[in-house]
Backbone bond lengths (Angstrom), bond angles and torsions (degrees), N, CA, C in turn:
res aa  C-N    CA-C-N  psi(-1)  N-CA   C-N-CA  omega(-1)  CA-C   N-CA-C  phi
1 M - - - 1.432 - - 1.528 110.47 -
2 K 1.322 115.65 -33.68 1.466 118.97 178.24 1.518 111.16 -63.92
3 I 1.310 116.52 -40.73 1.475 120.90 179.85 1.522 109.81 -63.56
4 L 1.322 117.61 -41.30 1.461 120.88 -178.58 1.524 112.60 -64.29
5 S 1.315 116.92 -31.59 1.459 118.86 179.17 1.528 111.79 -82.62
6 A 1.330 117.42 -17.74 1.462 120.50 -176.70 1.519 113.96 -102.58
7 E 1.331 117.63 -25.55 1.459 121.01 -174.09 1.528 110.73 -133.90
8 E 1.316 115.40 159.55 1.451 120.57 176.65 1.532 109.11 -84.38
9 V 1.316 115.46 120.07 1.460 121.96 179.81 1.523 107.38 -115.95
10 H 1.317 117.02 133.06 1.458 120.81 -176.95 1.516 113.84 -98.72
11 L 1.342 116.66 -27.63 1.461 120.43 -175.18 1.527 109.50 -147.13
12 I 1.329 115.12 136.39 1.465 121.34 174.55 1.515 107.61 -122.42
13 L 1.324 116.52 130.22 1.452 122.90 168.81 1.523 105.00 -99.50
14 L 1.320 117.19 113.19 1.468 121.79 -169.44 1.516 111.38 -119.37
15 D 1.317 116.01 122.52 1.466 120.88 170.82 1.517 107.27 -86.10
16 L 1.316 117.42 152.11 1.455 120.16 179.49 1.524 112.18 -84.28
17 V 1.326 117.40 -22.48 1.460 121.45 -179.88 1.520 108.38 -98.41
18 L 1.331 115.31 107.01 1.456 122.28 -178.14 1.521 108.98 -129.91
19 P 1.336 118.25 159.21 1.465 120.36 -174.25 1.534 115.71 -69.88
20 R 1.310 119.98 -44.01 1.471 120.86 -173.24 1.525 113.19 -93.99
21 M 1.321 115.63 -43.35 1.468 120.72 175.65 1.514 107.14 -141.19
22 D 1.315 116.41 149.15 1.461 117.40 -178.60 1.523 110.45 -77.16
23 G 1.313 115.31 168.52 1.448 121.45 -177.03 1.524 113.14 -61.91
24 F 1.338 117.29 -30.69 1.464 120.13 176.94 1.529 110.51 -63.47
25 E 1.310 115.99 -41.50 1.464 119.96 178.45 1.532 110.72 -66.28
26 V 1.328 116.90 -39.36 1.470 120.32 175.75 1.526 109.56 -58.87
27 L 1.320 116.94 -44.94 1.464 120.71 178.59 1.529 111.45 -61.80
28 R 1.338 117.31 -40.10 1.468 120.84 177.79 1.516 111.55 -61.73
29 V 1.324 115.40 -46.34 1.480 120.36 -179.43 1.521 110.24 -63.38
30 L 1.330 116.75 -44.11 1.464 120.07 178.71 1.523 110.85 -60.01
31 K 1.317 116.15 -42.71 1.467 120.67 -178.52 1.532 110.96 -64.33
32 E 1.326 116.60 -37.92 1.464 121.15 -176.78 1.516 113.95 -82.39
33 K 1.332 117.56 -36.25 1.460 120.09 -166.75 1.515 116.36 -112.20
34 I 1.308 117.67 -20.78 1.464 119.98 -176.42 1.530 108.18 -104.35
35 Q 1.317 115.46 114.17 1.452 119.95 -176.44 1.531 112.49 -68.15
36 K 1.330 116.45 -49.77 1.461 120.59 179.18 1.530 107.91 -101.96
37 R 1.334 114.65 90.03 1.453 118.90 -175.34 1.516 111.50 -80.83
38 P 1.319 116.40 142.10 1.471 120.06 175.69 1.523 109.83 -75.18
39 Y 1.324 115.88 166.99 1.458 119.59 171.07 1.520 107.79 -67.90
40 I 1.324 115.59 142.09 1.459 120.62 -175.92 1.523 109.05 -127.42
41 I 1.322 115.05 124.18 1.462 121.61 172.77 1.521 106.79 -111.23
42 V 1.319 115.52 116.15 1.463 120.75 176.37 1.519 107.56 -83.67
43 I 1.323 114.13 132.41 1.467 121.72 177.10 1.522 106.26 -122.78
44 S 1.326 117.12 115.47 1.448 118.95 -172.22 1.528 112.08 -149.30
45 A 1.317 114.77 154.60 1.461 120.53 172.28 1.524 110.58 -82.34
46 M 1.330 116.60 -11.56 1.473 121.23 177.76 1.516 108.50 -77.22
47 G 1.312 116.41 103.97 1.456 120.13 -174.44 1.520 115.00 -101.22
48 S 1.328 117.07 9.95 1.462 118.43 -177.28 1.523 111.24 -71.92
49 D 1.318 115.57 151.81 1.464 120.75 176.42 1.520 110.55 -60.49
50 E 1.333 116.03 -36.03 1.476 120.76 -179.33 1.535 110.86 -61.92
51 S 1.323 117.45 -45.15 1.472 120.93 178.84 1.512 111.07 -63.76
52 K 1.322 116.40 -42.29 1.455 120.70 -179.69 1.522 110.43 -64.46
53 K 1.326 118.02 -47.75 1.463 121.67 179.54 1.528 111.42 -60.64
54 K 1.317 116.53 -41.67 1.467 121.17 -179.58 1.521 110.78 -63.25
55 A 1.336 116.51 -46.71 1.470 120.76 -179.53 1.522 111.28 -62.53
56 L 1.327 117.09 -44.02 1.464 121.01 179.80 1.523 111.11 -66.40
57 A 1.333 116.95 -38.18 1.463 120.66 178.00 1.531 111.61 -65.71
58 L 1.330 116.03 -29.21 1.470 120.55 179.69 1.533 112.68 -86.56
59 G 1.325 116.98 1.20 1.455 119.19 172.90 1.513 117.38 115.80
60 A 1.325 118.10 1.34 1.469 118.96 175.65 1.523 108.67 -67.52
61 N 1.326 116.02 144.66 1.460 120.66 179.04 1.518 112.79 -91.44
62 E 1.318 116.23 -28.67 1.466 122.18 -179.21 1.525 108.17 -144.08
63 Y 1.335 115.87 160.44 1.459 121.52 179.19 1.518 107.50 -142.65
64 L 1.314 116.50 116.65 1.472 121.91 178.11 1.519 109.16 -113.65
65 V 1.316 115.85 135.25 1.460 121.03 178.64 1.519 108.74 -96.77
66 K 1.337 115.15 131.17 1.468 121.26 176.68 1.518 108.71 -74.24
67 P 1.285 119.43 147.64 1.464 127.26 -11.81 1.535 109.72 -76.91
68 F 1.306 114.92 153.67 1.452 120.96 177.85 1.519 107.68 -142.41
69 N 1.319 115.74 163.01 1.465 120.72 178.46 1.524 109.29 -80.20
70 L 1.299 116.59 144.78 1.454 121.41 176.31 1.520 110.57 -59.71
71 S 1.319 116.82 -34.68 1.464 120.20 179.13 1.534 110.77 -62.59
72 T 1.315 118.04 -34.50 1.464 121.24 177.03 1.517 110.85 -64.49
73 L 1.330 116.46 -44.48 1.459 120.66 177.57 1.529 110.51 -61.69
74 L 1.317 117.26 -45.25 1.463 121.00 -179.91 1.527 111.25 -62.62
75 E 1.332 116.98 -38.24 1.474 120.73 177.57 1.520 110.43 -62.85
76 R 1.322 117.09 -42.59 1.475 120.91 179.76 1.521 111.23 -65.34
77 I 1.325 115.93 -41.43 1.469 120.14 178.74 1.524 110.09 -64.60
78 Q 1.320 117.47 -43.89 1.465 120.79 178.58 1.531 111.15 -62.90
79 A 1.318 117.50 -39.30 1.468 120.44 178.42 1.519 110.44 -64.78
80 L 1.315 117.71 -42.30 1.463 120.61 177.05 1.528 110.59 -64.45
81 H 1.313 115.48 -41.26 1.475 120.02 -179.79 1.521 111.17 -62.40
82 S 1.316 116.94 -39.76 1.459 119.31 179.47 1.532 111.47 -68.66
83 N 1.337 117.11 -26.81 1.465 120.52 175.52 1.518 112.11 -72.05
84 I 1.331 116.96 -26.26 1.465 121.41 -179.50 1.535 109.88 -69.22
85 R 1.309 117.13 -36.84 1.476 121.95 -175.95 1.480 112.57 -65.90
């Protein structure tokens, strides 16, 4: 969170399972406190529709379920990048 307030970040790859706060809480904080939010791709082993809907509702742009192919991740990043232009 400190980096986001100090530097311009364009993309975050976010896991939902984190040591201090979970990824949902990170998404909540980003939504509330960061005015210019970066694109966020959630990468998680939680594959339920409920988790995906919750993450997207909190501001995630994409949701990938582990395991996934690297080519899938690169395709999602390229699609987001083309939306930036």
